[in-house]
C-alpha positions as CSV (number, residue, x, y, z in Angstrom):
1,T,0.0,0.0,0.4
2,D,0.9,3.2,-0.3
3,E,0.9,3.9,3.5
4,P,4.3,4.3,5.7
5,V,5.1,1.8,8.1
6,F,6.3,3.4,11.8
7,I,9.0,1.6,13.1
8,T,8.9,2.2,17.0
9,K,11.7,1.7,20.3
10,N,11.3,2.0,23.5
11,G,7.8,3.0,22.7
12,Y,8.9,5.8,20.6
13,S,8.9,6.8,16.9
14,D,12.5,5.8,15.2
15,M,12.1,5.2,11.6
16,V,9.6,5.2,8.8
17,V,9.4,3.0,5.9
18,M,7.8,3.7,2.8
19,S,7.4,2.9,-1.0
20,N,9.3,4.7,-3.6
21,Q,6.1,6.2,-5.3
22,A,4.3,7.2,-1.9
23,Y,8.0,8.9,-1.6
24,D,8.1,10.7,-4.7
25,K,4.4,12.0,-4.0
26,L,5.5,13.1,-0.7
27,I,8.5,15.4,-2.5
28,E,6.1,16.3,-5.6
29,Q,4.1,18.4,-2.8
30,I,7.0,19.4,-0.6
31,H,8.0,20.9,-3.9
32,L,4.7,22.7,-4.3
33,Y,5.0,23.9,-1.2
34,Q,7.7,25.8,-1.4
35,L,7.1,27.5,-4.4
36,V,3.4,28.9,-2.7
37,A,5.6,29.5,-0.3
38,E,8.1,31.7,-2.5
39,A,4.5,33.1,-4.5
40,E,3.2,34.4,-1.7
41,Q,7.2,36.0,-0.8
42,D,7.4,37.4,-4.3
43,V,3.4,39.0,-3.1
44,E,4.1,40.4,0.1
45,E,7.6,42.2,-1.2
46,G,5.7,43.5,-4.0
47,N,7.5,41.4,-6.7
48,V,3.8,40.8,-8.9
49,F,3.2,42.1,-12.4
50,D,-0.4,42.6,-14.2
51,G,-1.9,39.6,-15.8
52,E,-3.2,42.0,-18.3
53,E,-0.2,44.5,-19.4
54,V,2.0,40.9,-19.8
55,L,-0.4,39.5,-21.5
56,S,-0.6,42.8,-24.3
57,E,3.3,42.9,-24.3
58,M,3.8,39.6,-25.5
59,R,0.9,39.8,-28.1
60,A,2.1,42.9,-29.6
61,K,6.0,41.1,-29.4
62,Y,5.3,37.9,-30.8
63,G,2.3,38.7,-33.1
64,Y,-0.5,37.0,-31.0
């Protein structure tokens, strides 16, 4: 299954074993959360562009 197996030692969680598929999915989620955090930081810092303005510039530049 995709569920991790928790191994305990003296009653405390010591190790987690999971399938490659579950690990890959976890890594993808972590990467997505990192991208969202970076985007939120950009918004807070004002590093944003007006979408309509950017699209208009691209259409003018590439003839769409």
